[in-house]
C-alpha positions in Angstrom: 114.9 108.2 79.4 118.4 108.1 80.6 118.2 105.4 83.3 120.7 104.6 86.0 120.6 100.8 86.7 122.3 99.8 89.9 123.6 96.3 90.2 124.4 93.6 87.6 123.3 90.3 89.2 120.6 88.0 87.8 118.0 90.8 87.8 120.4 93.5 86.7 121.5 91.6 83.6 117.9 90.8 82.6 116.9 94.5 83.2 119.8 95.9 81.2 118.4 94.0 78.2 114.8 94.8 78.9 115.4 98.5 79.3 117.9 99.0 76.5 115.1 98.6 73.9 113.6 102.0 74.8 116.0 103.7 77.1 119.6 104.9 77.5 120.9 102.6 80.3 123.9 103.3 82.4 124.9 100.5 84.7 126.3 101.4 88.1 128.4 98.5 89.5 131.5 98.1 91.7 133.7 96.2 89.3 134.0 96.6 85.5 132.9 93.9 83.1 133.5 93.6 79.4 129.9 92.8 78.5 128.6 96.2 79.7 129.3 99.1 77.3 128.0 102.0 79.4 129.0 101.5 83.0 130.1 103.5 86.0 132.2 101.6 88.5 131.5 102.8 92.0 130.2 101.3 95.3 126.7 102.4 96.2 127.8 102.9 99.8 130.0 105.8 98.8 127.7 108.8 98.6 129.9 111.3 96.7 130.5 108.7 94.0 126.7 107.9 93.7 126.0 111.7 93.6 128.4 112.2 90.7 126.9 109.1 88.9 123.4 110.6 89.1 124.3 113.6 87.0 122.1 113.8 83.9 119.9 110.9 85.0 116.1 110.9 84.4 115.2 107.8 86.5 116.8 105.1 88.6 116.2 101.3 88.9 117.9 100.2 92.0 118.8 96.5 92.3 122.2 96.5 93.9 122.2 94.6 97.2 124.1 92.2 99.4 122.3 88.9 99.4 124.8 86.2 100.6 125.4 85.1 104.2 121.9 86.2 105.2 121.9 84.4 108.6 125.6 85.0 109.5 126.0 87.8 112.2 129.5 88.4 110.9 128.0 90.0 107.8 125.5 92.3 109.5 127.6 95.4 108.9 127.9 94.5 105.2 124.2 94.3 104.9 123.8 97.7 106.5 126.6 99.2 104.3 125.4 97.8 101.0 121.6 97.6 101.4 120.6 100.3 103.8 123.4 102.9 103.3 123.4 102.1 99.6 119.7 102.7 99.2 119.8 105.8 101.3 122.6 107.2 99.0 120.6 106.4 95.9 117.5 108.1 97.3 119.3 111.2 98.6 121.5 111.7 95.5 118.4 111.3 93.4 116.6 114.0 95.5 119.6 116.4 95.2 119.9 115.8 91.5 116.2 116.3 90.9 115.5 112.7 89.8 111.9 112.0 90.8 111.2 108.5 89.4 112.7 105.4 91.0 112.1 101.7 91.1 113.5 100.1 94.2 114.0 96.3 94.5 112.5 94.7 97.6 111.7 91.1 98.4 108.8 89.0 99.5 111.3 88.0 102.3 110.1 91.1 104.2 107.1 89.0 105.3 109.0 85.8 106.2 108.7 82.6 104.0 108.5 78.9 104.3 112.2 78.3 104.8 111.9 80.2 108.0 108.8 78.6 109.5 105.9 79.8 107.5 102.6 81.2 108.8 101.4 80.5 112.4 98.3 78.7 111.2 99.4 75.5 109.5 95.9 74.4 108.8 95.3 77.0 106.1 97.6 78.2 103.3 98.2 81.9 103.6 97.6 84.1 100.6 100.3 86.8 100.8 99.8 90.2 99.0 100.9 93.8 99.7 98.8 94.0 102.9 100.5 91.2 104.9 102.3 92.1 108.1 106.1 92.5 107.7 108.0 90.0 109.8 111.7 90.1 108.8 113.7 87.1 110.0 117.3 88.1 109.3 119.4 91.1 108.4 118.7 90.8 104.7 114.9 90.8 105.3 115.3 93.7 107.7 117.4 95.7 105.2 114.6 95.4 102.7 112.0 96.5 105.2 114.1 99.6 106.0 114.5 100.3 102.3 110.7 100.2 101.8 110.2 102.6 104.7 112.9 105.0 103.4 111.3 104.9 100.0 107.9 105.8 101.4 109.5 108.6 103.4 111.2 110.2 100.3 108.0 109.9 98.3 105.8 111.4 101.0 108.0 114.1 102.3 109.9 115.1 99.1 107.3 114.4 96.4 109.2 111.7 94.6 107.6 108.9 92.7 108.9 105.6 94.0 107.7 102.0 93.3 109.1 99.2 95.5 108.8 95.7 93.9 108.7 92.7 96.2 110.2 90.0 94.0 110.0 86.3 94.6 113.1 84.2 94.4 114.9 84.4 91.1 115.5 81.8 88.5 117.3 82.9 85.3 116.8 79.7 83.3 114.6 76.7 83.1 115.8 74.6 86.0 113.7 71.5 86.2 111.1 70.0 88.6 111.9 72.1 91.8 111.8 75.3 89.8 108.4 74.3 88.3 106.9 73.4 91.7 108.1 76.7 93.3 106.3 78.8 90.6 103.2 77.9 92.5 104.4 79.6 95.7 107.2 82.2 95.5 109.7 81.9 92.7 109.8 84.0 89.5 111.8 84.0 86.3 114.1 87.0 86.0 112.7 88.0 82.6 109.3 88.5 84.2 110.8 90.4 87.1 112.6 92.7 84.6 109.2 93.2 82.8 107.7 94.4 86.0 110.5 96.8 86.7 110.2 98.3 83.2 106.5 98.7 83.6 106.9 100.4 87.0 109.6 102.7 85.5 107.4 103.7 82.5 104.2 104.1 84.5 102.6 107.4 85.4 102.2 106.4 89.1 102.7 109.2 91.5 103.9 108.9 95.1 104.7 105.6 96.7 103.5 102.1 95.7 104.6 98.6 96.6 103.8 95.5 94.5 104.3 91.7 94.9 106.0 90.3 91.8 105.5 86.6 91.3 103.9 84.5 88.5 100.2 84.3 87.9 98.8 81.7 90.2 95.2 80.3 90.1 94.8 79.6 93.8 92.1 81.5 95.7 91.3 81.8 99.4 88.7 79.0 98.9 91.7 76.6 98.3 93.4 77.5 101.6 92.6 74.4 103.6 92.9 71.9 100.8 96.4 73.3 99.8 97.7 72.2 103.2 95.9 68.8 103.2 95.8 67.7 99.5 98.0 70.1 97.3 98.0 67.5 94.5 94.2 67.6 94.4 94.2 71.3 94.1 96.8 71.3 91.3 94.8 68.6 89.5 91.6 70.6 89.7 93.1 74.0 88.7 95.7 72.8 86.3 94.3 69.5 84.9 96.5 69.1 81.8 99.7 70.3 83.6 99.0 67.9 86.5 99.0 64.9 84.2 102.4 66.0 82.8 104.0 66.3 86.3 102.4 63.1 87.5 103.9 61.2 84.6 107.3 62.6 85.6 106.8 61.2 89.2 106.5 64.7 90.7 104.2 65.4 93.6 103.5 68.5 95.7 104.2 69.0 99.4 101.7 70.9 101.5 101.6 74.5 100.4 101.5 76.8 103.4 102.1 80.1 101.7 101.5 81.5 98.2 101.9 84.9 96.8 99.4 87.0 94.9 100.6 89.5 92.2 97.0 90.5 91.2 97.6 94.1 92.1 100.7 94.4 89.9 98.8 92.8 87.0 95.9 95.3 87.4 97.8 98.5 88.1 101.1 98.0 86.2 99.8 95.7 83.4 102.2 93.0 84.6 101.8 90.0 82.4 104.2 87.2 83.5 105.2 84.8 80.7 106.8 82.0 82.9 103.8 80.7 84.9 103.4 77.2 86.1 101.4 76.1 83.1 104.0 77.6 80.8 107.0 76.1 82.4 105.6 72.6 82.8 105.8 72.3 79.1 109.1 74.0 78.7 111.0 72.2 81.4 109.5 68.8 81.9 
């Protein structure tokens, strides 16, 4: 397939490598860079430019987004311009060009996360999957909610096939103890995120779907209370060998109030993350 990949941040770079093995990838980004051979340099907020870039395209993987200054009101217009207007332009240009398959980047931030207060019930860890209530906390979160709703609209009304992927926070390299600990809640390695996007792109899914994309985690609902009271005990029980490694490094776990479940993506997309907690303990510590 001739694939238009928008954005060239952490995820975009990983995706360009992942997709290039099977597909003809054209990167759409604002400024030129020497390490990208096939690129179109336009801003996604400029519709006519996006429409021209969509000529001859078979599918789109949309990752371009404003992420910095999430809590600063001075940047609200920029979030709307880049994230909301940009995604609308991608969807509308794809529709007019007859492109029917898209993968749109979303975020688990659409549901809120620990850095912004966590769940209301602090006595039980919340298992978060695709069914949780959306509770955006800032303009970045809200822009992702709007993007999901626009994607659902274009799929339902115009018969397009669109998958939205709610990614966890990205790490692009092995980054030590904090990275390892966060793999048990909401962080993901970019190479695993890229794998999920490729699988979504190559799937035969019709209509609209949304998936949580995080590592494979062994927690279950039965662990909910213990995760808030004795997280080290839960990790020791479920990951006995890995627990001994982190314990020897002097690492302990704070109460876990939320964790994310990518079971649906594993079952329906064949998502098989390779940078799970048990893998990275040995790589990083």
